[in-house]
C-alpha angles and dihedrals in degrees: 000000000000117000119183092200106045093040089063110055090184089077094056088047091056092044089056096055115141091242090067092077092064090041091054092046091054098039093047094042088231088317096293093156094069094090093050105038121044091209096051114107121260093211147337096296093048091049093052089047090054093050090049093051093048090049090051091052090048090049092052094050091048094047098044105029115016098041089045090054097041098094094047093047089050090054099042102035124178122308131222122212131159093353095306134103123231114195121228112273092251090053091056090053090048092050091048093053093048092048095047088050090055093240097144128097087015097164097043123104119272091242088070093046096265130130096239090228121168118245093255099065090038091053089050089057089049090053091049093050091048092053088060099041123350091193092058092044089064091059095043098040093053086080085086089075083082087073089071094048089048091049099046107017124091129252092261090054090046092056095046102041112025096062089053093057091045087054092055109271117141135240141204136188111225106202112124124081133184090264098028116063115135088355098073095165085075092065110135105177099134125234117190127175116245103209094185093058096028095234143098124261122212124206129177144051134300123194136197092017112167112227087001096178095057125142096247127027133195104211131194109211140161107257099166112075116224095024124119102181139068092276092073096055127098135182122247138189115226120190115202090215087073094057126209098121125090132184108238093189146331114245118246101232140189092234148351085063094170092063112079110227104197143193106217131201117207113203113180088317114184113238141156132226120260112210119329129338119261095024098088099106100019097056114358101047091046090057091044092050095048089057092046091050091053087050091052090048087055093047090050093052088049091053090048089052091050091048092051092048092051096043094047094047092048093046093052094047101039115087128199130167090006100306142071112276091234086077092065116095092223089058101039089048090059093044094050092048092051089051094046092051090046093052094044093045092049092051091054092047093055097040085054093048092051090052089050091048094056097047094042092050091050090047089054094048088051088065089060101041143350114282119238118245088256092051093046089054092048090048091051094047096052095039089060092046091049092049091049096044099044095073090046093051094046099041100042097041092049090050090047092049089055092047094044096048088046090054090045091061089045090056088053091051114193092351090063089064091058117094094226091072119084094223092076091058092049089049092052093046092051096056096077095052093082091048112043125069088025124334120251088259089057090048085056091052089051092047105041097082088060087055095050098040091051098244096128090045092052090049091050092050089050090051089052088066094056112106115248133187120271090251090057098046095089089051091050092053089054091051089051089056089048090053090050088057091047090051093049094048091049092051092048092053093045095048092051088073090208116130095198091050090047091052091044092055097038097096091051092051091045092054092046090054091047100050090046090053093046090047090058093045094051090047090052090049092048090051091053097038107019091166090061106035112021094097094046092049092054093046093044096051090049089053094042091050091054090049092051091047093051094050092043092054091048096049098042095043097043119116107216091213089063090066086092088069089065096053117097 
């Protein structure tokens, strides 16, 4: 039987990271639930065993059910009739399997019917599902919108809505509009308070809404009349049971066909405020998007894993000139590079998720009691690291997913262009990852302040102090030299005092920081598990060194007057 978890020991390796002990201690509040819930863990070992077992169940469902339905779902897609969405038949089977296994509301507290899982094992489940079918992963993974409702909603909203998500109902986040894509402060969907019925009413149109006919929606709308910027926006909860929202159409997309991307029409739809007025974009959407970006990073890693699986299997089986094509340098170069990017990107993903876990758990504890000075310092440290690493994880893994699925088709040659091969679906599904939930260009905007204020550099210098194996020491010295080039390029750009030049070079500095970070992480992994990661560490550092050299040559050799050549 196929199992997308047990077949990839790298996942269990990342699950058993030393930081998980602190994460479990915080998430479980020193295991206080064990006396109230018979399925709550007794201690750290019991918690880790629980995560492992749930991941194994997820791996079995994805391997046996979701992967088996992926091609038929891609062909059939969802349907729209009378303003409602009906999932593809295979999607319904997938949903049923996941709900029956209790894999919804995974991160929510047990009192609501959740599993109280940290973000890290939940993110692993998201990666595994995406490796089977990225379209279905969009539907299933949107359950993590409940994190925002849990964080900012009130106790009454918690009691009414969270148990429904834990029981298997679906969610969406309704942000984008025809004239407000990346520029969300331009959102104009109107929210007016209905005093007679003591509720809010929503009117307008939302576009490109993933899983747009979900049971519960988090909606960004303009609550302050006369405003035109983000300060006039609030977050609302819309319940499909109340009616008032119809699906005008489902978009006809290049990929992720199983996921309905909808245009929604709000007509006097009843809704309720989530949190405080005016904080919809400034506070709540930022939290929502950070969670979504981690989810797309996981989806991207899953797609890279799928690409590697398909390319490796084909290269071993396909024979040319009397031998398997995997024996040709041109092919094994592509395969080893796919694997190295996959391993390095996965290391970045789970380092980020662990940072998120610690600060979010401390945030949650702060709602119950005052944090100690040491806890406040810990919360501040990991919140900053999570904020800095999330745009790296989303941006780089989505770019790697596109590169890896491209190379997967190239390994297949002409066969890869044929629709009967799985690699073409993976390739089409990957393309959106560097666009939605913030393009790679917007990830650069989110990350660049951590370049210029020295945060990434400080983290890299901290990583240099971590002990590595003798075999990895030469690689570590090369990464130190890469970091020196990154520091020099950063200083050059900052000292120029030219905002356009700064913005023009931002993507290159962003990528230099990211590949240096991932080089350190893969070296650390190869030190702890040499049998699993040594080859990828050597390949990735070679790759990263070339990338840093390329960007260094461009930045140091660039004549600022030539920037006019790029303007159109």
